[in-house]
MDTraj code that builds the backbone (N, CA, C; nanometers):
import mdtraj as md
import numpy as np

residues = "MET THR GLU LEU THR TRP LYS ALA GLN GLU LEU ALA GLU LYS ALA GLY GLY ARG ARG VAL ALA ILE GLY LEU ALA GLY GLY PRO GLY THR GLY LYS SER THR LEU ALA ALA GLU LEU VAL ALA ALA LEU ASN VAL ALA GLU PRO GLY SER ALA ALA LEU VAL PRO MET ASP GLY PHE HIS MET LYS HIS ALA LYS LEU GLU ALA MET GLY GLN THR ASP PHE LYS GLY ALA PRO HIS THR PHE GLU GLY ALA GLU PHE VAL VAL PHE LEU GLY ARG LEU LYS ALA ALA THR GLU ALA VAL SER GLY PRO GLY TYR SER ARG LYS ILE GLU ASP THR VAL ASP ASP ALA PHE THR ILE ALA SER ALA VAL LYS VAL LEU VAL VAL GLU GLY ASN TYR LEU LEU LEU GLY ASP ALA PRO TRP ASP GLU VAL LYS PRO LEU LEU ASP PHE SER ALA PHE ILE VAL VAL PRO ARG GLU MET VAL ARG ALA ARG LEU MET LYS ARG HIS GLY GLU GLU GLY LEU PHE THR GLU GLU ARG ASN ARG ALA HIS ILE GLU ARG ASN ASP LEU PRO ASN TYR ASP ARG VAL MET LEU SER GLN ASP ARG ALA ASP VAL VAL ILE THR LEU ASP VAL ALA GLN".split()
xyz = np.array([
    [0.0612, -0.1222, -0.0133],
    [-0.0217, -0.0232, -0.0051],
    [0.0954, 0.1345, -0.0064],
    [0.1916, 0.1109, 0.0802],
    [0.2744, 0.2266, 0.0806],
    [0.3296, 0.2487, -0.0650],
    [0.3651, 0.1718, -0.1520],
    [0.4175, 0.1660, -0.2665],
    [0.3341, 0.2640, -0.3483],
    [0.1880, 0.2030, -0.3443],
    [0.0882, 0.2306, -0.4412],
    [0.0566, 0.3947, -0.3812],
    [0.0480, 0.4504, -0.2736],
    [0.0564, 0.6053, -0.2097],
    [0.1440, 0.6504, -0.2873],
    [0.2917, 0.6317, -0.2247],
    [0.3566, 0.6949, -0.3157],
    [0.3840, 0.7337, -0.4524],
    [0.3153, 0.6255, -0.5653],
    [0.3148, 0.6152, -0.6790],
    [0.2138, 0.7332, -0.7268],
    [0.1016, 0.7174, -0.6237],
    [-0.0334, 0.8019, -0.6692],
    [0.0253, 0.9380, -0.6523],
    [0.0935, 0.9745, -0.5137],
    [0.1391, 1.1101, -0.4871],
    [0.2238, 1.1804, -0.6132],
    [0.3188, 1.1023, -0.6646],
    [0.4034, 1.1432, -0.7819],
    [0.3372, 1.1643, -0.8917],
    [0.2352, 1.1054, -0.9169],
    [0.1757, 1.0925, -1.0390],
    [0.1039, 1.2359, -1.0360],
    [0.0184, 1.2515, -0.9369],
    [-0.0215, 1.3964, -0.8820],
    [0.0534, 1.5216, -0.9148],
    [0.1699, 1.4984, -0.8348],
    [0.2636, 1.6048, -0.8285],
    [0.3065, 1.6128, -0.9829],
    [0.3509, 1.5468, -1.0573],
    [0.3780, 1.5628, -1.2030],
    [0.2759, 1.5821, -1.3039],
    [0.1212, 1.6036, -1.2435],
    [0.0235, 1.6419, -1.3408],
    [-0.0071, 1.7553, -1.3946],
    [0.0549, 1.8532, -1.3074],
    [0.0294, 1.9902, -1.3497],
    [-0.1216, 2.0554, -1.3315],
    [-0.1819, 2.0119, -1.2044],
    [-0.2935, 2.0180, -1.1606],
    [-0.4102, 1.9219, -1.2406],
    [-0.3686, 1.8473, -1.3270],
    [-0.4712, 1.7154, -1.4235],
    [-0.4801, 1.6476, -1.3260],
    [-0.6272, 1.5772, -1.2792],
    [-0.6639, 1.4953, -1.2424],
    [-0.5695, 1.3645, -1.2651],
    [-0.5544, 1.2917, -1.1942],
    [-0.4802, 1.1361, -1.2201],
    [-0.5808, 1.0309, -1.1908],
    [-0.5838, 0.9152, -1.2668],
    [-0.6280, 0.7810, -1.1825],
    [-0.5460, 0.6714, -1.1696],
    [-0.6083, 0.5966, -1.0615],
    [-0.5316, 0.4871, -1.0143],
    [-0.6127, 0.4048, -1.0271],
    [-0.5842, 0.2811, -1.1272],
    [-0.6822, 0.2013, -1.1135],
    [-0.6493, 0.0951, -1.0047],
    [-0.7495, -0.0193, -0.9428],
    [-0.7198, -0.1265, -0.8954],
    [-0.8134, -0.2405, -0.9335],
    [-0.7676, -0.3326, -1.0246],
    [-0.8549, -0.4435, -1.0832],
    [-0.8293, -0.5753, -1.0131],
    [-0.8948, -0.6625, -1.0511],
    [-0.8700, -0.7901, -0.9898],
    [-1.0156, -0.8555, -1.0126],
    [-1.0101, -0.9921, -0.9687],
    [-1.1417, -1.0760, -0.9388],
    [-1.2183, -1.0642, -0.8464],
    [-1.3551, -1.0741, -0.8464],
    [-1.4345, -1.0856, -0.7529],
    [-1.3691, -1.1227, -0.6073],
    [-1.4007, -1.0565, -0.4994],
    [-1.3806, -1.1415, -0.3655],
    [-1.2081, -1.1221, -0.3446],
    [-1.1438, -1.0322, -0.4355],
    [-0.9957, -1.0212, -0.4037],
    [-0.9485, -0.8896, -0.3021],
    [-1.0446, -0.8392, -0.2784],
    [-1.0193, -0.7203, -0.1423],
    [-0.9814, -0.5869, -0.2271],
    [-1.0198, -0.5697, -0.3524],
    [-0.9808, -0.4325, -0.4113],
    [-1.0811, -0.3257, -0.3343],
    [-1.1942, -0.3560, -0.2897],
    [-1.2623, -0.2216, -0.2411],
    [-1.1865, -0.1904, -0.1185],
    [-1.1421, -0.3162, -0.0212],
    [-1.0822, -0.2830, 0.0698],
    [-0.9639, -0.1577, 0.0431],
    [-0.8766, -0.2265, -0.0553],
    [-0.7169, -0.1734, -0.0429],
    [-0.7756, -0.0543, -0.1098],
    [-0.8719, -0.0235, -0.2125],
    [-0.8732, 0.0925, -0.2594],
    [-0.9396, 0.2282, -0.1739],
    [-0.9936, 0.1706, -0.0339],
    [-1.0725, 0.2665, 0.0693],
    [-0.9018, 0.2936, 0.1128],
    [-0.8282, 0.1947, 0.1461],
    [-0.7009, 0.2263, 0.2253],
    [-0.6260, 0.3175, 0.1638],
    [-0.6273, 0.3131, 0.0141],
    [-0.5340, 0.3906, -0.0553],
    [-0.5926, 0.5520, -0.0373],
    [-0.7160, 0.5515, -0.0643],
    [-0.7761, 0.6880, -0.0470],
    [-0.7621, 0.7579, 0.1036],
    [-0.7740, 0.6942, 0.1943],
    [-0.7492, 0.7450, 0.3159],
    [-0.6100, 0.7589, 0.3325],
    [-0.5144, 0.6581, 0.2897],
    [-0.3933, 0.7266, 0.3154],
    [-0.3430, 0.8492, 0.2250],
    [-0.3664, 0.8859, 0.1275],
    [-0.3694, 0.9815, 0.0182],
    [-0.4177, 1.1095, 0.1029],
    [-0.5492, 1.1118, 0.1811],
    [-0.6208, 1.1952, 0.2293],
    [-0.5672, 1.2310, 0.3645],
    [-0.5195, 1.1407, 0.4329],
    [-0.3950, 1.2143, 0.5411],
    [-0.2829, 1.2920, 0.4977],
    [-0.2568, 1.2626, 0.4046],
    [-0.1162, 1.3438, 0.3665],
    [-0.1688, 1.4774, 0.2978],
    [-0.2631, 1.4715, 0.2565],
    [-0.3295, 1.5833, 0.1576],
    [-0.4645, 1.5824, 0.1941],
    [-0.5757, 1.6394, 0.2866],
    [-0.6912, 1.6048, 0.3141],
    [-0.7830, 1.6740, 0.1750],
    [-0.8701, 1.5613, 0.1681],
    [-0.9611, 1.6101, 0.0068],
    [-0.8808, 1.5793, -0.1178],
    [-0.7792, 1.5195, -0.1211],
    [-0.6991, 1.5232, -0.2343],
    [-0.7525, 1.4023, -0.3160],
    [-0.7753, 1.2849, -0.2491],
    [-0.8690, 1.1639, -0.3102],
    [-0.9891, 1.1256, -0.2876],
    [-1.0538, 1.0637, -0.3703],
    [-1.1579, 0.9954, -0.4119],
    [-1.1883, 0.8652, -0.4736],
    [-1.2830, 0.7742, -0.4102],
    [-1.2927, 0.6423, -0.4545],
    [-1.3961, 0.6405, -0.5743],
    [-1.3629, 0.5798, -0.6703],
    [-1.4516, 0.5713, -0.8134],
    [-1.5080, 0.4055, -0.8121],
    [-1.6138, 0.3494, -0.7656],
    [-1.6255, 0.2079, -0.7716],
    [-1.6925, 0.1652, -0.8905],
    [-1.6530, 0.0848, -0.9849],
    [-1.6987, 0.0541, -1.1186],
    [-1.8571, -0.0173, -1.0472],
    [-1.8572, -0.0915, -0.9619],
    [-1.9712, -0.1524, -0.8957],
    [-2.1508, -0.0843, -0.9402],
    [-2.1123, 0.0728, -0.9133],
    [-2.2176, 0.1154, -0.9674],
    [-2.3175, 0.1067, -1.1229],
    [-2.2097, 0.0730, -1.1589],
    [-2.2499, 0.0262, -1.3350],
    [-2.3023, -0.0846, -1.3490],
    [-2.3410, -0.1647, -1.2251],
    [-2.4143, -0.3062, -1.2656],
    [-2.5452, -0.2536, -1.3504],
    [-2.5925, -0.3356, -1.4174],
    [-2.7321, -0.3339, -1.4910],
    [-2.8357, -0.3074, -1.3892],
    [-2.9298, -0.2187, -1.3951],
    [-3.0516, -0.2368, -1.2648],
    [-3.0963, -0.3777, -1.2689],
    [-3.1233, -0.4387, -1.1776],
    [-3.1736, -0.5584, -1.1497],
    [-3.3174, -0.5829, -1.2601],
    [-3.3997, -0.4988, -1.2429],
    [-3.5050, -0.4997, -1.3484],
    [-3.4699, -0.5587, -1.4450],
    [-3.3552, -0.4608, -1.5221],
    [-3.3066, -0.4842, -1.6602],
    [-3.2570, -0.5945, -1.6763],
    [-3.1910, -0.6737, -1.5752],
    [-3.1466, -0.8147, -1.5925],
    [-3.2387, -0.9062, -1.5932],
    [-3.3535, -0.9003, -1.5425],
    [-3.4655, -0.9781, -1.5053],
    [-3.5283, -0.9437, -1.6611],
    [-3.5561, -0.8524, -1.7148],
    [-3.6100, -0.8581, -1.8522],
    [-3.5371, -0.9296, -1.9383],
    [-3.4021, -0.9061, -1.9262],
    [-3.3084, -0.9829, -1.9899],
    [-3.3168, -1.1573, -1.9649],
    [-3.3514, -1.2040, -1.8785],
    [-3.3403, -1.3229, -1.8448],
    [-3.1903, -1.3938, -1.7728],
    [-3.0989, -1.2454, -1.7405],
    [-2.9689, -1.2917, -1.7022],
    [-2.9237, -1.2504, -1.5622],
    [-3.0515, -1.2820, -1.4577],
    [-3.0026, -1.2306, -1.3300],
    [-2.9047, -1.3374, -1.2501],
    [-2.8927, -1.4795, -1.3498],
    [-2.8014, -1.5918, -1.2768],
    [-2.6927, -1.5520, -1.3349],
    [-2.6453, -1.4567, -1.4268],
    [-2.5075, -1.4185, -1.4538],
    [-2.4649, -1.2575, -1.3926],
    [-2.5538, -1.2281, -1.3044],
    [-2.5432, -1.0845, -1.2616],
    [-2.3852, -1.0752, -1.2124],
    [-2.3051, -0.9867, -1.2520],
    [-2.1666, -0.9666, -1.1928],
    [-2.0703, -0.9721, -1.3097],
    [-2.1288, -1.0295, -1.4197],
    [-2.0253, -1.0960, -1.5719],
    [-2.0207, -0.9393, -1.6097],
    [-1.9458, -0.9856, -1.7186],
    [-1.8815, -0.8488, -1.8004],
    [-2.0371, -0.7783, -1.8666],
    [-2.0850, -0.8499, -1.9252],
    [-2.2076, -0.7910, -2.0197],
    [-2.3055, -0.7556, -1.9304],
    [-2.3180, -0.8004, -1.7683],
    [-2.4206, -0.7206, -1.7186],
    [-2.4076, -0.6215, -1.6365],
    [-2.3008, -0.5419, -1.6916],
    [-2.2710, -0.4126, -1.6487],
    [-2.2909, -0.3195, -1.7744],
    [-2.3445, -0.1799, -1.7235],
    [-2.3144, -0.0835, -1.8413],
    [-2.1721, -0.0318, -1.8507],
    [-2.1052, -0.1174, -1.9504],
    [-1.9681, -0.0658, -1.9460],
    [-1.9247, 0.0653, -2.0029],
    [-2.0103, 0.0569, -2.1334],
    [-2.0031, 0.1963, -2.2056],
    [-2.0179, 0.3088, -2.1317],
    [-2.1432, 0.3048, -2.0678],
    [-2.1556, 0.4233, -1.9698],
    [-2.0583, 0.4475, -1.8573],
    [-1.9826, 0.3862, -1.7977],
    [-1.8937, 0.3763, -1.7333],
    [-1.7658, 0.4272, -1.7925],
    [-1.7378, 0.4174, -1.8881],
    [-1.6045, 0.4640, -1.9733],
    [-1.6281, 0.6203, -1.9886],
    [-1.7716, 0.6479, -2.0428],
    [-1.7889, 0.7803, -2.0527],
    [-1.8131, 0.8677, -1.9222],
    [-1.8219, 0.8068, -1.8168],
    [-1.8065, 0.8398, -1.6548],
    [-1.7140, 0.8740, -1.6128],
    [-1.6177, 0.7783, -1.6440],
    [-1.4567, 0.7949, -1.6042],
    [-1.3981, 0.9240, -1.6838],
    [-1.4144, 0.9099, -1.8028],
    [-1.3618, 1.0489, -1.8784],
    [-1.4255, 1.1595, -1.8224],
    [-1.5585, 1.1726, -1.7982],
    [-1.6174, 1.3135, -1.7709],
    [-1.5036, 1.3421, -1.6426],
    [-1.5138, 1.2211, -1.5210],
    [-1.4436, 1.2382, -1.4330],
    [-1.3176, 1.3108, -1.4278],
    [-1.2549, 1.2791, -1.5307],
    [-1.1032, 1.2782, -1.5599],
    [-1.0708, 1.4605, -1.5633],
    [-1.1551, 1.5182, -1.6700],
    [-1.1961, 1.6326, -1.7173],
    [-1.2709, 1.7451, -1.6124],
    [-1.3601, 1.6612, -1.5076],
    [-1.4370, 1.7650, -1.4735],
    [-1.3785, 1.8623, -1.3325],
    [-1.4262, 2.0052, -1.3672],
    [-1.3639, 2.0772, -1.2774],
    [-1.5051, 2.1422, -1.1575],
    [-1.6031, 2.0885, -1.1693],
    [-1.7021, 2.1100, -1.0960],
    [-1.7598, 1.9442, -1.0246],
    [-1.8195, 1.9596, -0.9209],
    [-1.8522, 1.8154, -0.8146],
    [-1.9514, 1.7606, -0.8836],
    [-1.9094, 1.6162, -0.9540],
    [-1.9757, 1.5048, -1.0055],
    [-2.0232, 1.3935, -0.9264],
    [-2.1377, 1.3709, -0.9205],
    [-2.2164, 1.2492, -0.8566],
    [-2.2346, 1.1290, -0.9198],
    [-2.2026, 1.0060, -0.8595],
    [-2.2210, 0.8593, -0.9528],
    [-2.2729, 0.7867, -0.8541],
    [-2.3092, 0.6758, -0.9386],
    [-2.3744, 0.5432, -0.8657],
    [-2.2873, 0.4825, -0.7976],
    [-2.3937, 0.3993, -0.6648],
    [-2.3038, 0.2907, -0.6505],
    [-2.3809, 0.1301, -0.6469],
    [-2.3282, 0.0565, -0.5561],
    [-2.4091, -0.0522, -0.5579],
    [-2.4234, -0.0885, -0.4126],
    [-2.5549, -0.1391, -0.3626],
    [-2.5980, -0.1644, -0.2585],
    [-2.5949, -0.3277, -0.2569],
    [-2.5070, -0.4166, -0.1156],
    [-2.5476, -0.5316, -0.1099],
    [-2.6698, -0.5678, -0.0572],
    [-2.7184, -0.4839, 0.0232],
    [-2.8309, -0.4957, 0.1338],
    [-2.9531, -0.5120, 0.0669],
    [-2.9703, -0.4667, -0.1107],
    [-3.0795, -0.4702, -0.1651],
    [-3.0293, -0.5260, -0.2997],
    [-2.8842, -0.5664, -0.3422],
    [-2.8378, -0.6514, -0.4518],
    [-2.8940, -0.5529, -0.6028],
    [-2.8716, -0.4203, -0.5705],
    [-2.9042, -0.3136, -0.6804],
    [-2.8291, -0.1845, -0.6828],
    [-2.8430, -0.1270, -0.7807],
    [-2.7392, 0.0154, -0.7940],
    [-2.8389, 0.1021, -0.7320],
    [-2.7660, 0.2192, -0.6784],
    [-2.7907, 0.3258, -0.5931],
    [-2.7376, 0.4577, -0.6842],
    [-2.8433, 0.5561, -0.7032],
    [-2.8183, 0.6443, -0.7919],
    [-2.7398, 0.7602, -0.7059],
    [-2.6256, 0.8144, -0.7380],
    [-2.5841, 0.9478, -0.6610],
    [-2.5659, 0.8961, -0.5446],
    [-2.4671, 0.8214, -0.5097],
    [-2.4401, 0.7146, -0.3872],
    [-2.2750, 0.8153, -0.3509],
    [-2.2231, 0.8680, -0.4057],
    [-2.0825, 0.9382, -0.3828],
    [-2.0892, 1.0620, -0.5144],
    [-2.0007, 1.1590, -0.4522],
    [-1.9809, 1.2788, -0.5170],
    [-1.8475, 1.2896, -0.5306],
    [-1.8073, 1.3338, -0.6027],
    [-1.6369, 1.3773, -0.6066],
    [-1.6345, 1.5414, -0.6399],
    [-1.5692, 1.5752, -0.5085],
    [-1.5776, 1.7128, -0.4904],
    [-1.4608, 1.7650, -0.6084],
    [-1.4988, 1.9132, -0.6516],
    [-1.4227, 1.9414, -0.7599],
    [-1.2487, 1.9691, -0.7013],
    [-1.2335, 1.9772, -0.5840],
    [-1.0721, 1.9492, -0.5623],
    [-0.9943, 1.8380, -0.5206],
    [-1.0706, 1.7197, -0.5751],
    [-1.0448, 1.6050, -0.5556],
    [-0.8736, 1.5926, -0.6837],
    [-0.7841, 1.5441, -0.6478],
    [-0.6641, 1.5129, -0.7553],
    [-0.6347, 1.3946, -0.7881],
    [-0.6601, 1.2861, -0.7001],
    [-0.6491, 1.1525, -0.7593],
    [-0.7515, 1.0818, -0.7150],
    [-0.7888, 0.9703, -0.8364],
    [-0.9144, 0.9227, -0.8454],
    [-0.8678, 0.7857, -0.8137],
    [-0.9181, 0.7124, -0.7303],
    [-0.8748, 0.5739, -0.6990],
    [-1.0050, 0.4947, -0.7578],
    [-0.9731, 0.4404, -0.8653],
    [-1.0845, 0.3498, -0.9456],
    [-1.0619, 0.2381, -0.9191],
    [-1.1779, 0.1736, -0.8734],
    [-1.1768, -0.0159, -0.8323],
    [-1.2826, -0.0719, -0.9007],
    [-1.2619, -0.2155, -0.9659],
    [-1.3287, -0.2958, -1.0059],
    [-1.3026, -0.4209, -1.1104],
    [-1.3678, -0.5063, -1.1052],
    [-1.3308, -0.6200, -1.1821],
    [-1.2559, -0.6121, -1.3103],
    [-1.3284, -0.5222, -1.3761],
    [-1.2759, -0.5469, -1.5373],
    [-1.2145, -0.4180, -1.5718],
    [-1.1451, -0.3520, -1.5088],
    [-1.0813, -0.2190, -1.5698],
    [-0.9821, -0.2461, -1.6601],
    [-0.9501, -0.3885, -1.6608],
    [-0.8436, -0.4258, -1.7627],
    [-0.8365, -0.5080, -1.8876],
    [-0.9565, -0.5389, -1.9125],
    [-1.0263, -0.6259, -1.9820],
    [-0.9608, -0.5795, -2.1311],
    [-0.9655, -0.6578, -2.2315],
    [-0.9265, -0.6166, -2.3699],
    [-1.0544, -0.6080, -2.4504],
    [-1.1608, -0.6473, -2.3985],
    [-1.2376, -0.6328, -2.4671],
    [-1.3343, -0.5241, -2.4862],
    [-1.3912, -0.4839, -2.6075],
    [-1.4888, -0.3566, -2.5977],
    [-1.6210, -0.3808, -2.5000],
    [-1.6693, -0.3037, -2.4401],
    [-1.6092, -0.1298, -2.4457],
    [-1.4938, -0.1671, -2.3100],
    [-1.4443, -0.2241, -2.2253],
    [-1.3949, -0.2399, -2.1457],
    [-1.2785, -0.1655, -2.1674],
    [-1.2157, -0.2277, -2.2602],
    [-1.0553, -0.1889, -2.3392],
    [-1.0673, -0.0337, -2.3273],
    [-1.1643, 0.0529, -2.3246],
    [-1.1416, 0.1772, -2.3408],
    [-1.1101, 0.2361, -2.1791],
    [-1.1143, 0.1542, -2.0783],
    [-1.0879, 0.1711, -1.9752],
    [-0.9287, 0.2356, -1.9125],
    [-0.8500, 0.1293, -1.9887],
    [-0.7274, 0.1408, -1.9385],
    [-0.6551, 0.2822, -1.9833],
    [-0.6833, 0.3198, -2.0997],
    [-0.6457, 0.4693, -2.1529],
    [-0.6310, 0.5755, -2.0737],
    [-0.7600, 0.5471, -1.9880],
    [-0.8202, 0.6606, -1.8928],
    [-0.7437, 0.6632, -1.7635],
    [-0.6589, 0.5408, -1.7546],
    [-0.6049, 0.4999, -1.6254],
    [-0.4404, 0.5640, -1.6393],
    [-0.3728, 0.6515, -1.5194],
    [-0.2575, 0.6957, -1.5090],
    [-0.1548, 0.5584, -1.4662],
    [-0.2340, 0.4760, -1.3796],
    [-0.1595, 0.3907, -1.3384],
    [-0.2598, 0.2924, -1.2838],
    [-0.2290, 0.1492, -1.3154],
    [-0.2941, 0.0314, -1.2477],
    [-0.2377, -0.0754, -1.1894],
    [-0.3276, -0.1558, -1.0933],
    [-0.2637, -0.2256, -1.0317],
    [-0.3337, -0.3499, -1.0361],
    [-0.2773, -0.4912, -1.0333],
    [-0.3731, -0.5918, -1.0616],
    [-0.3612, -0.6652, -0.9409],
    [-0.4866, -0.7053, -0.8307],
    [-0.4529, -0.7458, -0.7094],
    [-0.5158, -0.9028, -0.7673],
    [-0.4281, -0.9700, -0.6881],
    [-0.4034, -1.1401, -0.7462],
    [-0.4356, -1.2317, -0.5796],
    [-0.5432, -1.2867, -0.5801],
    [-0.5570, -1.3882, -0.4736],
    [-0.6107, -1.5265, -0.5169],
    [-0.5317, -1.6324, -0.4113],
    [-0.5534, -1.7844, -0.4923],
    [-0.6997, -1.7820, -0.5056],
    [-0.7373, -1.8673, -0.5796],
    [-0.8730, -1.8767, -0.6312],
    [-0.9671, -1.9591, -0.4894],
    [-0.9099, -2.0518, -0.4415],
    [-0.9926, -2.1121, -0.3281],
    [-0.9902, -2.0160, -0.1782],
    [-0.9301, -1.9198, -0.1850],
    [-0.9675, -1.8249, -0.0515],
    [-1.0607, -1.7138, -0.1672],
    [-1.0512, -1.7141, -0.2741],
    [-1.1749, -1.6109, -0.3123],
    [-1.2822, -1.6849, -0.3106],
    [-1.3132, -1.8116, -0.3147],
    [-1.4114, -1.8849, -0.3289],
    [-1.4669, -1.8680, -0.1769],
    [-1.3825, -1.8802, -0.0349],
    [-1.4446, -1.8954, 0.0597],
    [-1.5145, -1.7590, 0.1285],
    [-1.3847, -1.6276, 0.0553],
    [-1.4638, -1.4955, 0.0538],
    [-1.6071, -1.4729, 0.0184],
    [-1.6363, -1.5549, -0.1251],
    [-1.7591, -1.5324, -0.1475],
    [-1.8756, -1.5826, -0.1249],
    [-1.8364, -1.6874, -0.0258],
    [-1.9228, -1.7221, 0.0696],
    [-1.9554, -1.6484, 0.1515],
    [-1.8761, -1.6297, 0.2595],
    [-1.9295, -1.5378, 0.3369],
    [-1.9888, -1.3911, 0.3034],
    [-1.9319, -1.3513, 0.1843],
    [-2.0023, -1.1751, 0.1157],
    [-2.1594, -1.2255, 0.1053],
    [-2.1514, -1.3267, 0.0279],
    [-2.3234, -1.3274, -0.0451],
    [-2.3887, -1.3774, 0.0689],
    [-2.3513, -1.4618, 0.1838],
    [-2.4358, -1.4835, 0.3027],
    [-2.4259, -1.3831, 0.3830],
    [-2.3747, -1.2476, 0.4086],
    [-2.3815, -1.1940, 0.4965],
    [-2.5017, -1.1204, 0.5026],
    [-2.5812, -1.0561, 0.4228],
    [-2.7181, -1.0178, 0.3839],
    [-2.8084, -1.0809, 0.4036],
    [-2.8017, -1.2325, 0.4365],
    [-2.9326, -1.3341, 0.4233],
    [-3.0292, -1.3187, 0.3221],
    [-2.9756, -1.3001, 0.2140],
    [-3.0708, -1.2552, 0.1067],
    [-3.1367, -1.3729, 0.0269],
    [-3.0140, -1.4613, 0.0452],
    [-3.0210, -1.5997, -0.0217],
    [-2.9703, -1.7134, 0.0331],
    [-3.0046, -1.8278, -0.0125],
    [-2.9852, -1.9253, 0.0712],
    [-2.8320, -1.9945, 0.0356],
    [-2.7694, -2.0763, 0.1192],
    [-2.6539, -2.1069, 0.1232],
    [-2.6046, -2.1815, -0.0256],
    [-2.7398, -2.2824, -0.0468],
    [-2.7163, -2.3299, -0.1754],
    [-2.7086, -2.2557, -0.2880],
    [-2.8195, -2.1534, -0.2896],
    [-2.8067, -2.0515, -0.3974],
    [-2.6832, -1.9831, -0.3951],
    [-2.6200, -1.9448, -0.2997],
    [-2.4959, -1.8718, -0.2749],
    [-2.3645, -1.9731, -0.3706],
    [-2.3524, -2.0729, -0.3403],
    [-2.2733, -2.1704, -0.3775],
    [-2.2945, -2.1938, -0.5103],
    [-2.4477, -2.2204, -0.5974],
    [-2.4370, -2.2072, -0.7008],
    [-2.3726, -2.1114, -0.7888],
    [-2.4148, -1.9958, -0.7143],
    [-2.3743, -1.8482, -0.7977],
    [-2.2287, -1.8513, -0.8222],
    [-2.1897, -1.8719, -0.7146],
    [-2.0224, -1.8530, -0.7399],
    [-1.9605, -1.9398, -0.8222],
    [-2.0062, -2.1036, -0.8092],
    [-1.9648, -2.1736, -0.9285],
    [-1.9883, -2.1523, -1.0713],
    [-2.1132, -2.0900, -1.0677],
    [-2.1740, -2.0548, -1.2315],
    [-2.1213, -1.9549, -1.2695],
    [-2.0841, -1.8346, -1.1973],
    [-2.0814, -1.7342, -1.2341],
    [-1.9117, -1.6494, -1.1853],
    [-1.9457, -1.6560, -1.0545],
    [-1.8255, -1.5546, -0.9890],
    [-1.6508, -1.6376, -1.0165],
    [-1.6880, -1.7211, -0.9986],
    [-1.5294, -1.7841, -1.0251],
    [-1.5170, -1.7939, -1.1739],
    [-1.5983, -1.8582, -1.2641],
    [-1.5516, -1.7872, -1.3952],
    [-1.5124, -1.6584, -1.4275],
    [-1.5857, -1.5585, -1.3767],
    [-1.5178, -1.4207, -1.3625],
    [-1.4186, -1.4145, -1.3494],
    [-1.3827, -1.4666, -1.1833],
    [-1.2410, -1.4753, -1.1459],
    [-1.1552, -1.5192, -1.2521],
    [-1.1768, -1.6394, -1.3143],
    [-1.0401, -1.6686, -1.4295],
    [-1.0571, -1.6046, -1.5224],
    [-1.1598, -1.5303, -1.5923],
    [-1.1508, -1.4379, -1.6924],
    [-1.0545, -1.3256, -1.6724],
    [-1.1129, -1.2625, -1.5510],
    [-1.0219, -1.1164, -1.5369],
    [-0.8767, -1.1615, -1.4954],
    [-0.8301, -1.2923, -1.4627],
    [-0.7084, -1.3116, -1.4181],
    [-0.6218, -1.3162, -1.5624],
    [-0.6798, -1.3526, -1.6751],
    [-0.6337, -1.3302, -1.8111],
    [-0.5629, -1.1841, -1.8192],
    [-0.5977, -1.0694, -1.7854],
    [-0.6084, -0.9107, -1.8130],
    [-0.4693, -0.8942, -1.6994],
    [-0.4361, -0.9479, -1.5980],
    [-0.3203, -0.9111, -1.5316],
    [-0.2389, -0.8705, -1.5577],
    [-0.1817, -0.9063, -1.7406],
    [-0.0502, -0.8830, -1.7805],
    [-0.0466, -0.7176, -1.8217],
    [-0.1833, -0.6762, -1.8225],
    [-0.2265, -0.5347, -1.8822],
    [-0.1729, -0.4127, -1.7625],
    [-0.1621, -0.4718, -1.6724],
    [-0.1291, -0.4067, -1.5296],
    [0.0123, -0.3288, -1.5349],
    [0.0499, -0.2371, -1.4703],
    [0.1748, -0.1595, -1.4399],
    [0.2298, -0.2428, -1.3378],
    [0.1479, -0.3094, -1.2319],
    [0.1920, -0.3849, -1.1195],
    [0.1051, -0.4684, -1.1032],
    [0.1570, -0.6097, -1.0432],
    [0.0562, -0.7118, -0.9688],
    [0.1024, -0.7405, -0.8533],
    [-0.0134, -0.7196, -0.7521],
    [0.0106, -0.7374, -0.6348],
    [-0.0385, -0.8475, -0.5859],
    [0.0225, -0.9851, -0.5212],
    [-0.0226, -1.0851, -0.4539],
    [-0.0318, -1.0738, -0.3144],
    [-0.1853, -1.1421, -0.3025],
    [-0.2000, -1.1331, -0.1412],
    [-0.2442, -1.2683, -0.1228],
    [-0.1609, -1.3492, -0.0646],
    [-0.1981, -1.5032, -0.0195],
    [-0.2360, -1.5102, 0.1440],
    [-0.2601, -1.3990, 0.2295],
    [-0.2897, -1.4284, 0.3359],
    [-0.4751, -1.3728, 0.3529],
    [-0.5299, -1.4331, 0.4798],
    [-0.6772, -1.3873, 0.4836],
    [-0.6967, -1.2291, 0.5115],
    [-0.7739, -1.2013, 0.4735],
    [-0.8111, -1.0485, 0.5189],
    [-0.9456, -1.0330, 0.5645],
])
top = md.Topology()
chain = top.add_chain()
for i, resn in enumerate(residues, 1):
    res = top.add_residue(resn, chain, resSeq=i)
    for name in ("N", "CA", "C"):
        top.add_atom(name, md.element.get_by_symbol(name[0]), res)
traj = md.Trajectory(xyz[None], top)
């Protein structure tokens, strides 16, 4: 984390007032959200208000839309996101000089929430986190050019399976049987697909201890 903090600070200093974006990519259950929040906190300790979190998860397709498409069993796969909208939003954030609000994702309702966060005009560093930031397929391939630096988080597959079982069970919305089936059918194949994109990152960070 210290190295990422230094890198983000270095890029911001060299940007000449231009916003920079640091991407944290990796499969589901690899701890990206936690690491991204820690990076934002570290940057804001050094310079209050200088960094903000930009989650990709707010660009899940609405659950009602997935139901209409018959794709709820594959929720979380690349094609169940509004990827092109995310690209446009990130580009807008990079250039914005005014406050901009964006959507988030709530696991309590398993759906997106509009205006879940706001990026203040003073923010210098955008810490962007999500599974598909480094995919080479359209429209995701348009994300990497918007990132000034990217890190890929690797966690062993069996640890990811255990973390996802815990995550899916926390809100009590589904049965253990459903959660296990969803992980095997959808989450782990997504993990495998994302792992193939790690060579597009500037740095790969391997975490092999429980967090």
